C-alpha positions in Angstrom: 14.1 22.7 5.5 15.3 22.1 1.9 13.3 19.6 -0.1 15.2 17.2 -2.3 13.5 16.2 -5.5 13.6 12.6 -6.8 16.7 11.7 -8.8 16.0 10.8 -12.4 18.2 7.7 -12.3 16.4 6.4 -9.2 13.1 6.8 -10.9 14.1 5.0 -14.1 15.5 2.0 -12.1 12.4 1.8 -10.0 10.2 1.9 -13.1 12.2 -0.9 -14.7 12.1 -3.1 -11.6 8.4 -2.5 -11.1 7.6 -3.2 -14.8 9.5 -6.5 -14.8 7.9 -7.8 -11.6 10.2 -10.9 -11.7 13.5 -11.8 -10.1 16.7 -12.8 -12.0 16.0 -16.5 -11.1 12.5 -16.3 -12.4 13.8 -14.7 -15.6 16.3 -17.6 -16.0 13.5 -20.2 -15.5 11.3 -18.3 -18.1 14.1 -18.1 -20.7 15.1 -21.7 -20.2 11.5 -22.9 -20.7 11.1 -20.8 -23.8 14.4 -22.2 -25.2 13.1 -25.7 -24.9 10.1 -24.7 -26.9 12.1 -23.3 -29.8 14.6 -26.2 -29.9 12.4 -28.0 -32.4 12.8 -25.1 -34.8 16.6 -24.7 -34.6 19.1 -26.1 -37.1 19.9 -29.7 -36.4 23.5 -29.0 -35.3 22.3 -26.5 -32.5 19.6 -28.7 -31.0 21.6 -31.0 -28.7 23.6 -28.4 -27.0 20.6 -26.0 -26.7 18.4 -28.8 -25.2 21.0 -29.8 -22.6 21.9 -26.3 -21.6 18.2 -25.1 -21.4 17.1 -28.3 -19.5 20.0 -28.0 -17.0 19.3 -24.2 -16.4 15.6 -24.8 -15.9 16.2 -27.6 -13.4 18.8 -25.5 -11.5 16.6 -22.4 -11.4 13.6 -24.4 -10.2 15.6 -26.0 -7.4 16.9 -22.5 -6.4 13.4 -21.0 -6.5 11.9 -23.8 -4.4 14.6 -23.1 -1.8 14.0 -19.3 -1.8 10.2 -19.4 -2.2 8.3 -20.3 -5.4 5.6 -17.9 -6.4 2.4 -19.2 -8.0 3.0 -16.9 -11.0 5.8 -19.2 -12.1 3.7 -22.3 -12.1 2.5 -21.8 -15.8 6.2 -21.5 -16.7 7.1 -24.7 -15.0 4.1 -26.6 -16.5 4.9 -25.4 -20.0 8.6 -26.4 -19.6 7.6 -29.8 -18.2 5.3 -30.4 -21.2 7.8 -29.6 -23.8 10.8 -31.2 -22.1 10.1 -34.8 -23.2 9.7 -33.7 -26.8 13.0 -31.8 -26.6 14.9 -34.7 -25.0 13.4 -37.6 -27.0 15.5 -37.1 -30.1 18.7 -37.0 -28.0 17.8 -40.2 -26.1 16.9 -42.1 -29.3 20.2 -41.0 -30.9 22.2 -42.3 -27.9 20.4 -45.7 -28.1 21.1 -46.0 -31.8 17.4 -45.8 -32.7 16.2 -43.5 -35.5 15.5 -40.0 -34.4 11.8 -39.0 -34.3 10.3 -35.6 -34.5 6.7 -34.6 -34.4 5.3 -33.5 -37.8 5.2 -29.8 -38.4 1.4 -29.6 -38.4 1.4 -31.1 -34.9 4.6 -29.4 -33.6 3.6 -25.9 -34.5 0.3 -25.7 -32.5 2.0 -27.6 -29.7 4.9 -25.1 -29.6 2.6 -22.1 -29.7 0.4 -23.6 -26.9 3.4 -24.2 -24.6 4.8 -20.8 -25.4 1.5 -19.2 -24.6 1.3 -21.1 -21.3 4.8 -20.0 -20.4 4.0 -16.4 -21.2 1.1 -16.3 -18.7 3.7 -16.5 -16.0 5.2 -13.0 -16.5 1.8 -11.6 -17.2 0.6 -12.9 -13.9 3.7 -11.6 -12.2 3.0 -8.2 -13.8 -0.6 -8.2 -12.7 0.1 -9.4 -9.1 3.7 -8.3 -8.4 5.8 -8.1 -5.2 5.4 -4.4 -4.6 8.4 -2.2 -5.0 8.1 0.9 -2.9 9.2 4.3 -4.3 12.3 5.9 -2.7 11.2 8.8 -0.4 12.3 12.1 -1.8 12.8 14.1 1.4 16.1 14.8 3.2 15.5 12.4 6.0 15.9 8.6 6.1 12.8 6.9 7.6 12.4 4.8 10.7 9.4 2.8 11.8 8.1 1.1 14.9 4.9 -0.4 16.3 3.3 0.4 19.6 0.1 -0.8 21.3 -1.9 1.3 23.7 -5.0 0.5 25.8 -7.5 3.2 26.8 -8.5 2.4 30.4 -11.4 4.9 30.2 -13.2 3.3 27.2 -14.9 -0.1 27.1 -14.5 -2.2 23.9 -18.0 -1.9 22.3 -17.4 -4.8 19.8 -17.2 -7.4 22.6 -19.6 -8.3 25.4 -16.9 -8.4 28.1 -17.6 -5.4 30.4 -13.9 -5.5 31.5 -12.5 -5.4 28.0 -10.9 -2.0 27.2 -10.3 -0.4 23.8 -6.9 -1.3 22.5 -5.3 0.1 19.3 -2.1 -0.8 17.5 -0.2 2.1 16.0 2.7 2.2 13.5 4.9 5.2 13.6 7.0 6.4 10.7 9.5 9.1 11.7 12.6 11.0 10.4 15.6 8.9 11.2 19.4 8.8 10.9 20.6 7.2 7.7 21.3 3.5 8.1 24.0 1.5 6.3 23.0 0.4 2.8 22.8 -3.2 3.7 20.5 -2.7 6.7 17.3 -4.8 6.2 14.3 -2.7 5.3 11.0 -3.0 7.2 8.6 -5.9 6.4 5.5 -4.6 4.6 2.1 -5.3 6.3 3.5 -6.5 9.6 6.4 -6.7 12.0 7.2 -10.2 10.7 6.5 -12.1 7.6 4.1 -14.3 9.5 2.1 -11.3 10.6 2.3 -9.9 7.0 0.8 -13.1 5.6 -2.0 -13.1 8.2 -2.9 -9.5 7.2 -2.6 -10.2 3.4 -4.9 -13.2 3.7 -7.4 -11.2 5.6 -7.3 -8.4 3.0 -7.7 -10.9 0.2 -10.7 -12.5 2.0 -12.2 -9.1 2.6 -12.6 -8.5 -1.2 -13.3 -12.1 -2.1 -9.9 -12.9 -3.7 -8.2 -16.3 -3.2 -5.3 -16.0 -0.8 -2.7 -17.1 -3.3 -3.2 -14.0 -5.5 -1.8 -11.8 -2.7 1.2 -14.1 -1.9 3.7 -11.6 -3.3 2.6 -8.8 -1.0 4.1 -10.2 2.3 7.4 -10.7 0.5 7.7 -6.9 0.1 10.0 -4.6 2.0 9.3 -0.9 2.3 11.9 1.9 2.4 12.0 2.4 6.2 14.1 0.6 8.9 12.5 -0.8 12.0 13.7 0.9 15.2 16.2 3.2 13.4 17.6 5.9 15.6 15.6 9.2 15.4 17.3 11.9 13.3 19.3 14.4 15.3 18.3 17.2 12.9 15.0 18.9 12.2 13.9 20.0 15.7 10.4 19.0 16.6 8.3 17.2 14.1 4.6 17.9 13.3 2.5 14.7 13.8 0.0 13.2 11.2 -2.5 10.7 12.5 -3.9 8.3 9.9 -7.0 6.1 9.9 -7.3 3.5 7.1 -10.4 2.6 5.1 -13.1 0.2 6.3 -11.5 -3.2 6.4 -8.2 -1.6 5.8 -5.0 -1.8 7.9 -2.5 0.6 9.4 0.1 -0.2 6.7 -2.2 0.4 3.7 -0.6 3.8 3.0 3.0 2.9 3.8 4.4 4.7 0.6 2.5 7.9 1.6 3.6 7.7 5.2 7.3 7.1 4.3 7.2 10.1 1.9 5.8 12.4 4.6 8.3 11.1 7.2 11.2 11.8 4.9 10.0 15.5 4.8 10.1 15.8 8.6 6.7 14.6 9.8 5.9 11.8 12.2 3.0 9.7 10.9 1.0 7.5 13.3 -1.2 5.1 11.5 -3.9 3.1 13.4 -5.2 -0.4 13.3 -8.8 -0.3 14.6 -9.5 -3.7 16.1 -12.7 -5.4 14.9 -12.9 -2.9 12.0 -9.4 -3.4 10.4 -9.1 -6.6 8.3 -6.8 -8.2 10.8 -4.9 -6.8 13.9 -2.2 -8.9 15.5 -1.9 -7.9 19.1 1.2 -8.0 21.3 0.0 -11.2 23.0 -0.2 -13.0 19.7 -4.0 -12.9 19.3 -5.3 -11.9 15.9 -8.5 -9.8 15.9 -10.4 -9.8 12.6 -13.1 -7.5 11.4 -16.7 -7.6 12.8 -18.1 -4.8 10.6 -20.2 -5.7 7.6 -23.0 -4.3 5.5 -26.5 -5.0 6.5 -27.8 -4.5 3.0 -30.2 -1.8 4.1 -29.0 1.7 3.1 -30.4 3.6 6.1 -29.2 1.0 8.5 -25.7 0.9 6.9 -25.5 4.7 7.2 -26.2 4.5 10.9 -23.7 1.7 11.3 -21.1 3.7 9.4 -21.7 6.7 11.6 -21.2 4.6 14.7 -18.0 3.0 13.5 -16.7 6.4 12.4 -17.3 7.7 15.9 -15.3 4.9 17.4 -12.4 5.6 15.0 -12.6 9.3 15.8 -12.2 8.5 19.5 -9.3 6.2 18.6 -7.6 9.1 16.8 -8.1 11.4 19.8 -6.8 8.8 22.2 -3.6 8.2 20.1 -2.9 12.0 20.0 -3.1 12.0 23.8 -0.6 9.1 24.0 1.7 10.9 21.6 1.6 13.9 23.9 2.7 11.6 26.8 5.4 10.1 24.6 6.8 13.6 24.0 6.9 14.6 27.6 10.2 14.6 29.5 10.6 11.5 31.6 8.9 9.1 29.2 12.3 7.7 28.1 11.1 7.2 24.6 13.5 8.0 21.6 10.8 10.5 20.4 10.6 12.4 23.7 11.0 16.1 23.0 10.7 15.6 19.2 7.0 15.5 18.7 5.3 18.8 18.0 1.8 17.7 19.0 0.7 21.3 18.9 0.9 20.9 15.1 -1.2 17.8 14.5 -3.3 16.7 11.5 -6.1 14.1 11.4 -6.0 12.2 8.1 -7.6 9.1 6.7 -8.7 7.1 3.6 -12.3 6.3 2.9 -14.1 5.8 6.2 -10.8 6.9 7.8 -11.3 10.3 6.1 -14.7 10.5 7.7 -13.1 9.7 11.1 -10.6 12.5 10.5 -13.4 15.0 10.0 -15.1 13.9 13.2 -12.0 13.8 15.3 -11.1 17.4 14.3 -14.7 18.6 15.0 -14.5 17.1 18.5 -10.9 17.9 19.4 -9.3 21.3 18.9 -5.8 19.9 19.1 -6.1 18.9 15.5 -5.1 21.8 13.3 -5.8 20.3 9.9 -7.7 17.5 8.1 -6.8 15.4 5.1 -9.6 13.3 3.7 -8.5 10.8 1.0 -11.6 10.0 -1.0 -13.7 9.5 2.1 -17.5 9.8 2.5 -18.2 12.2 5.4 -20.3 9.9 7.7 -21.7 11.3 10.9 -22.9 14.8 11.9 -21.8 18.0 10.0 -21.7 19.9 13.3 -20.2 21.6 15.2 -18.4 23.7 12.6 -15.0 22.3 11.9 -12.9 25.5 12.0 -9.9 23.8 10.6 -8.4 23.8 7.0 -9.3 20.7 5.1 -7.9 19.0 2.0 -10.4 16.5 0.5 -8.9 14.5 -2.4 -11.3 12.6 -4.6 -11.5 10.6 -7.8 -13.5 12.1 -10.6 -17.3 12.2 -9.9 -19.1 10.0 -12.5 -22.5 8.5 -12.9 -21.3 5.5 -10.9 -20.4 7.6 -7.9 -22.8 7.4 -4.9 -25.3 10.2 -5.6 -25.0 11.3 -1.9 -21.2 11.6 -1.9 -20.6 15.0 -3.5 -23.5 16.8 -1.7 -22.4 15.3 1.7 -18.7 16.4 1.0 -19.9 19.8 -0.1 -22.0 20.2 3.1 -19.0 19.2 5.3 -16.7 21.7 3.6 -19.4 24.4 3.7 -19.9 23.9 7.4 -16.3 24.8 8.0 -15.2 28.2 9.2 -11.7 27.7 7.7 -10.8 27.3 4.0 -11.5 23.9 2.5 -9.9 22.5 -0.7 -11.5 19.8 -2.8 -8.9 18.3 -5.2 -10.2 16.0 -7.9 -7.3 13.9 -9.2 -7.7 12.9 -12.8 -7.0 9.2 -13.5 -7.5 8.3 -9.8 -9.7 5.5 -8.5 -10.6 4.8 -4.9 -7.6 2.6 -4.3 -5.2 5.1 -5.9 -5.2 6.8 -2.5 -3.4 3.9 -0.9 -0.7 1.4 -1.7 -3.0 -0.7 -4.0 -1.5 0.5 -7.3 1.8 -1.0 -6.2 0.6 -4.6 -6.1 -2.9 -4.9 -7.7 -3.6 -5.4 -11.4 -3.2 -2.1 -13.3 -6.8 -2.0 -14.3 -8.1 1.6 -14.3 -11.4 0.7 -12.7 -9.5 -0.8 -9.8 -6.5 1.4 -9.2 -6.9 4.2 -11.7 -4.6 5.1 -14.6 -1.9 7.1 -12.8 0.5 4.2 -12.8 2.2 2.2 -10.0 4.8 4.7 -9.1 3.0 7.9 -9.9 -0.1 7.2 -7.8 1.7 7.4 -4.4 3.8 10.4 -5.6 0.7 12.4 -6.6 -1.2 11.7 -3.3 1.8 12.4 -1.1 2.8 15.5 -3.1 -0.6 17.1 -2.7 -0.7 16.1 1.0 2.7 17.6 1.7 1.8 20.9 0.0 -1.3 21.2 2.1 0.4 20.1 5.4 3.4 22.4 4.9 0.9 25.3 4.6 -1.5 24.3 7.4 1.0 23.0 10.0 4.2 24.8 9.2 2.7 28.1 8.0 5.0 28.1 5.0 4.3 31.0 2.7 3.4 30.4 -0.9 0.5 29.9 -3.3 -1.2 26.8 -1.9 -4.0 26.8 -4.5 -1.4 26.9 -7.3 0.6 24.1 -5.7 -2.5 21.9 -5.3 -3.8 22.7 -8.8 -0.7 21.0 -10.2 -2.2 17.7 -9.0 -5.7 18.0 -10.4 -8.8 20.1 -10.5 -9.2 22.3 -7.5 -12.3 23.8 -5.9 -11.7 26.2 -3.0 -14.4 26.5 -0.3 -13.9 29.8 1.5 -15.0 30.2 5.1 -18.8 30.7 5.3 -19.4 29.1 2.0 -18.1 32.0 -0.1 
């Protein structure tokens, strides 16, 4: 399969759109408000026309934005424009009534103009800090389709509820190689099947980290690069499968950019929502299940709880792999029947999901590889894993949990297959998910790789590893991984 690299023009356009983080209507409102501020300082002959044009454009853009959805980031622009508008209109109104024109003295007008300009400028700054995420265009040869399924395990009781008849249910989103859709086909809603579901999930994610809901209001507006229920590609034969578990309090869609990139290169990605652990899970019957997991404040107790939750997640991963096997069998009538190569499966995850991937592969020989995205390996380090592992981490610093590196080293040393620890320079914990696309670009929060480079680096290293582990593609894997950071290779038996 030939891999297509990203086109330079696509990358530049994406960077420009991402950097602006504002729509044309919002730019129009911003420029109109600023024009009203500078009217006071224009030559007398230019003031009337500029005032009328800027005021009319501001009013029209505000009406249009209210109709299409006004973001909170634009409120400082509107407040600044509203404050300066009376001062801009007053001279025109006084002239029409024949009264002498009045203008504020320079010593009052200058600080007032600067204050209004500063207030207006906070709008684009806020939009830059909390943008509507723009997803990178996948670089593979396939278009990407997506769909959501819900499966209930009749053999497992739900341990988070007291009802003895309640059975464990998981919601899974699939990304898969698809036929190319027309350019005007709507792209998939981010964070949910509908905007309402996306808002529910966004509010839960914000609440989980203590942020006000409104700061995340741009995220449910986003569209990813995949198409819901797109026809499966007729090319590519059978596709290896990659199961993904999100971080604690995370959601199935938290690594959408990563999943779409993998799917565009011929993988089927199955990302799980873990009810009562994920921030919010909207079930098929309309119920919303929110997280019940939380820290106890005691380190030993929290370690035990984390190991228990990781075990539940590992069982979820194993159950979903079984469901995918059934989906692939003839007679299931599913569009993916006969296209899923479940004999080439990887367990992957971010944070606690990475720990779950370790445990699932230890317990289930059907998983042929493990990818741990900055995850602390909770739970037992036995039996031996006997599967190739890629553990991607941020740089280890004095602020890193002192137990993390020894525990990760132990997990890799207990493996009878080769393990790779890739330290990505400039990464933070949230660099390994979609966070850089919509959170403030503060290095301590999302790292310093940049909004578009973060998902490219994480997906690029993952693809290099999976191509070698699941597709047996020849090449220098260590050299390929080293291009993304500092690599430590753990040979079988700890050598």
